[in-house]
C-alpha positions in Angstrom: 84.4 47.2 240.8 84.5 50.9 239.6 88.3 51.0 239.2 88.4 48.0 236.8 87.2 50.0 233.7 89.9 52.6 234.2 92.6 49.9 234.4 91.3 48.1 231.3 91.2 51.4 229.3 94.8 52.1 230.3 95.9 48.6 229.4 94.1 48.8 226.0 95.6 52.2 225.1 99.1 51.1 226.3 98.9 48.0 224.0 97.7 50.1 221.0 100.2 53.0 221.7 98.4 55.2 219.2 95.2 57.3 219.0 92.1 55.1 219.3 88.5 56.2 218.6 86.1 56.4 221.5 83.8 53.9 219.7 86.7 51.3 219.6 87.3 51.7 223.3 83.6 51.3 224.0 83.5 48.1 221.9 86.5 46.8 223.8 84.9 47.4 227.2 81.6 45.9 226.1 83.4 42.8 225.0 85.0 42.6 228.4 81.5 43.0 229.9 82.5 46.2 231.7 79.8 48.1 229.9 76.2 47.0 229.0 74.9 47.0 225.5 73.0 50.3 226.0 74.8 52.6 223.6 73.6 56.0 225.1 74.3 55.2 228.7 77.5 53.5 227.8 78.8 56.5 225.8 78.0 58.9 228.7 79.7 56.6 231.2 82.7 56.0 229.0 83.0 59.7 228.4 83.2 60.2 232.2 85.9 57.5 232.5 88.0 59.1 229.7 87.6 62.7 231.0 88.6 61.6 234.5 91.7 59.9 233.1 92.5 63.0 231.1 92.1 65.2 234.2 94.6 63.0 236.0 97.0 63.3 233.1 96.9 59.6 232.1 95.4 60.1 228.6 95.3 62.8 226.0 92.7 63.6 223.3 93.6 64.2 219.7 91.0 66.9 218.9 91.0 69.6 221.5 88.0 71.5 220.1 85.8 68.5 219.4 82.7 68.3 221.7 79.4 66.4 222.1 78.7 63.5 219.7 81.6 64.4 217.4 84.2 61.6 216.9 87.1 61.8 219.3 90.4 59.8 219.6 92.4 59.0 222.7 96.0 58.0 223.5 98.1 57.2 226.5 100.0 60.2 227.9 103.5 58.7 227.7 104.9 61.3 230.2 102.8 59.6 232.9 104.1 56.1 232.1 107.9 56.5 231.5 108.7 53.2 233.1 105.8 51.1 231.9 106.1 51.2 228.1 108.7 48.6 227.4 110.3 46.9 224.4 110.6 43.2 223.4 113.7 41.0 223.8 114.2 41.1 220.1 113.9 44.9 220.0 116.3 45.1 222.9 118.9 43.0 221.2 118.6 45.2 218.1 119.2 48.2 220.3 122.3 46.6 221.9 123.7 45.7 218.4 123.0 49.3 217.1 125.0 50.8 220.0 127.9 48.4 219.3 128.2 49.9 215.8 128.2 53.4 217.3 131.6 55.2 217.8 132.3 55.3 221.6 132.8 59.1 221.5 129.4 59.6 219.9 127.8 57.7 222.8 128.8 60.7 225.0 126.3 62.9 223.1 123.5 63.9 225.5 120.8 62.9 223.0 122.4 59.4 222.6 123.5 58.7 226.1 120.0 57.9 227.3 120.1 54.7 225.1 122.1 53.0 227.9 119.4 54.0 230.4 116.7 52.5 228.2 118.7 49.2 227.9 119.3 49.0 231.7 115.7 49.7 232.5 114.2 47.2 230.1 116.9 44.4 230.0 115.4 42.4 232.9 115.2 39.2 230.8 118.7 39.3 229.4 121.4 38.1 231.8 124.8 39.7 232.0 126.6 37.0 230.1 124.2 37.2 227.1 124.3 41.0 227.2 128.1 40.9 227.1 128.1 38.5 224.2 125.7 40.8 222.2 127.7 43.9 222.9 131.0 42.4 221.9 129.8 40.4 218.9 129.6 43.5 216.7 132.2 46.2 216.9 132.6 49.6 215.2 136.2 50.0 214.1 137.0 53.7 213.8 138.7 55.1 210.7 142.2 56.6 210.9 141.0 60.1 210.1 138.0 60.2 212.4 137.9 62.8 215.2 135.6 64.0 217.9 135.2 67.4 219.5 134.2 67.9 223.1 130.8 69.6 223.7 128.7 71.2 226.4 125.8 68.9 226.9 123.8 71.6 228.8 123.9 73.9 225.8 123.2 71.1 223.3 120.1 70.1 225.2 118.8 73.7 225.1 119.3 73.8 221.3 117.5 70.5 220.9 114.6 71.8 223.0 114.5 74.8 220.6 114.3 72.4 217.6 111.7 70.1 219.2 109.5 72.8 220.5 110.0 75.0 217.4 111.3 78.0 219.4 113.8 80.8 218.5 116.9 80.8 220.6 119.5 83.5 221.4 123.1 82.4 221.4 126.5 83.9 222.0 128.5 82.9 218.8 132.1 84.0 218.5 131.4 86.6 221.2 128.4 88.1 219.5 124.7 87.6 220.4 122.6 86.1 217.6 118.9 85.2 217.4 118.4 82.1 215.3 115.7 79.5 214.5 117.5 76.1 215.0 116.5 73.6 212.3 118.9 70.7 212.4 122.1 69.4 214.2 124.8 67.8 212.0 127.7 65.7 213.1 130.3 66.1 210.3 133.8 64.6 210.5 133.4 64.4 214.3 132.4 68.0 214.7 128.9 69.3 215.6 127.2 72.0 213.6 123.9 73.8 214.0 121.9 74.5 210.9 119.7 77.5 211.5 117.9 80.6 210.1 119.4 83.9 211.2 117.7 87.2 211.7 118.2 88.0 208.0 116.2 84.9 207.0 119.3 83.2 205.7 120.2 79.6 206.3 123.6 79.3 208.1 125.7 76.5 209.5 127.2 77.4 212.9 130.0 75.4 214.6 128.7 74.2 217.9 132.1 74.7 219.8 131.8 78.5 219.0 128.5 78.8 220.9 129.2 79.9 224.5 125.6 80.6 225.7 122.0 79.6 224.8 118.8 81.3 225.9 115.4 79.8 224.9 112.7 82.3 223.9 109.0 81.9 223.9 108.8 83.0 220.2 107.6 80.2 217.8 109.6 79.5 214.6 107.5 79.9 211.4 106.4 76.5 210.0 107.5 77.8 206.6 111.2 77.6 207.6 110.8 74.1 209.1 109.1 72.7 206.0 111.6 74.4 203.7 114.8 73.4 205.4 114.1 70.2 207.4 115.0 67.8 204.6 117.9 69.8 203.3 121.4 68.2 203.5 124.2 69.8 205.3 126.8 71.8 203.3 129.3 74.6 203.4 129.3 77.6 201.1 132.4 76.4 199.2 130.9 72.9 198.7 128.9 72.5 195.5 127.9 69.0 194.4 128.8 67.5 191.0 128.4 64.0 189.4 131.3 61.9 188.3 132.6 58.3 188.3 135.6 56.2 189.4 136.9 52.7 188.7 137.8 50.6 191.8 139.2 47.1 191.9 136.8 44.1 191.7 138.4 42.9 195.0 136.2 45.4 196.7 133.1 43.3 195.8 134.4 39.7 195.7 131.5 38.3 197.7 129.1 41.3 197.8 126.1 41.8 195.7 127.0 44.7 193.5 123.4 45.9 193.2 122.9 46.3 196.9 126.4 47.3 198.0 127.6 50.8 198.8 131.3 50.9 198.0 131.8 54.7 198.5 129.7 56.8 200.8 128.4 59.2 198.1 127.6 56.4 195.6 124.3 56.2 193.9 125.0 53.4 191.3 127.8 50.9 190.5 128.3 48.5 187.6 130.9 46.0 186.3 133.5 47.7 184.0 135.8 45.0 182.7 138.3 44.0 185.4 137.0 47.0 187.6 133.8 48.2 189.1 132.6 51.6 187.9 131.1 53.6 190.8 128.9 56.7 190.0 129.0 59.2 192.9 128.5 62.8 194.0 131.6 64.8 194.7 132.0 68.3 196.1 134.1 71.4 195.5 135.9 72.8 198.6 138.8 71.5 200.6 137.0 68.8 202.6 136.2 66.4 199.9 139.7 65.7 198.4 140.8 63.9 201.5 138.0 61.3 201.1 139.4 60.4 197.7 142.5 58.9 199.5 140.4 56.3 201.3 139.3 53.9 198.5 141.7 52.4 196.0 140.9 54.2 192.8 142.2 53.1 189.4 140.7 55.8 187.2 138.6 59.0 187.6 136.0 59.9 185.0 135.1 63.5 184.5 131.3 64.3 184.0 130.1 63.5 180.5 126.8 63.0 178.7 126.9 59.2 179.4 127.5 59.6 183.1 124.7 62.2 183.4 122.3 60.1 181.5 122.9 57.3 183.9 122.5 59.7 186.8 119.1 60.9 185.5 117.8 57.4 186.0 118.5 57.8 189.7 117.3 61.5 189.9 115.0 61.0 192.9 117.6 59.1 194.9 120.3 61.6 194.1 118.1 64.6 195.1 117.7 62.9 198.5 121.5 62.9 198.9 121.8 66.5 197.8 118.9 68.5 196.4 121.3 71.2 195.0 122.6 68.7 192.4 122.6 69.8 188.8 122.2 67.6 185.7 123.8 70.3 183.4 127.0 69.1 181.8 128.6 72.6 181.8 127.9 73.1 185.5 129.1 69.6 186.4 132.3 70.1 184.4 132.9 73.5 186.0 132.5 72.1 189.5 134.6 69.0 188.7 137.5 71.3 187.5 137.2 73.3 190.7 137.6 70.0 192.6 140.6 69.0 190.5 142.4 72.3 191.2 141.9 71.9 195.0 142.8 68.2 194.7 146.0 69.1 193.0 146.9 71.6 195.7 146.1 68.9 198.3 148.5 66.4 196.6 151.2 69.0 196.3 150.9 69.8 200.0 151.2 66.1 200.9 154.2 65.7 198.6 156.0 68.6 200.3 155.4 67.0 203.7 156.9 63.7 202.4 160.0 65.4 201.1 160.8 67.1 204.4 
C-alpha cells in the first residue's frame, strides 16, 4: 500500500523529534520491509516520499541548499502536528507541580498561560481527583513584599515575537516613538522590563507599563547584539555589584545540607562559622537592594576584604554567571560596599521616622 511508507516515515520522525539523516530513514524502512535492498532505487523512491511530505508541509529539511547525493537530514514540522506531539504521565506530573510553585499572578502572563492548555490537552490519563491532589500538594507561598503589575498581553506577545524572530520593533515609550532591538524580558520584583538596544546602540532597560504601542518591523536585528547581550543579567544604572558576607543563625540550616543549600538568593558559597553560618553573596548599590537585607535574620555583616575576595575567586565562573560585571578588586568592592551602606543607612532612618509617627 503506497500510503504506508508515508505513515511510517512520519511515525519514525515523530518518535525521534530531531533531525534524522536520510540514510537512517532508509534503513528504518528497509527493516520494516517497505523498501527493497536495492540502494539506488530505494534512495530515489525515498527522496520522492520525503519531498512529497515536505511539499505538504509535514517535514522540513535541515540543509536548504544541499542537492543530489549530498547528505541531508529531516525533521517533523511541528506546526503541522500541534495536537499529536504529547508528553508522558511523568512529564505531565512535573509540569503540574511546576505550575503549583508559580505565583498565581505570574500565571496570567501570556507566555505562561498556555501551560494550562498543554496540561488540559495532554492529561487524558490523569483523572480529576489525582490532578487535584498533585496541584494542591505543592504550594507557592508569596512573600509579604511581592507585587505584580498588570500588563497588556497583546503588546507583550508582539515584543516576544520581535525577540523570537530577531526583528526590530517600534514602540511608544513615555509618549515618544523609539526604535529598539528587543533582547530579553525581565520580571523584577513583580514588574516587567524589556532589555533592548536603542537607536544609539546602547543597552537600555524599559519599564513595560510605560509602553503604549508596539509595531513589528521587517528589519532583522544584528546577530552581534544578540550574542553580546543574551546572557547578560538584568540591572539598573545605579546598581553595581560587590562581594561581601554575612553571618546568619545555624537554625536556618538545621536539617539542610549546607553545601547544596541556597540560604540567600545572591549567595555563591556558605560555610560554618562557629555558632553561625557565614554566607558569601553579591550585593548591589542603589535603593532596591537594602530592602532585601531585612528578609533574612542577620547577625553580622562583613565588608569586603582580601580573605572574602580570595574565597570568591574560587567561584569566579559561578559568580560571573550571576553578574558578569562583578569585580575582584578590593578597592572597587569597598567603594561599592560603602555606597550600599550609605543608602542602607538612609533606608533605616526613613523606617525609624515612620515608626516614630
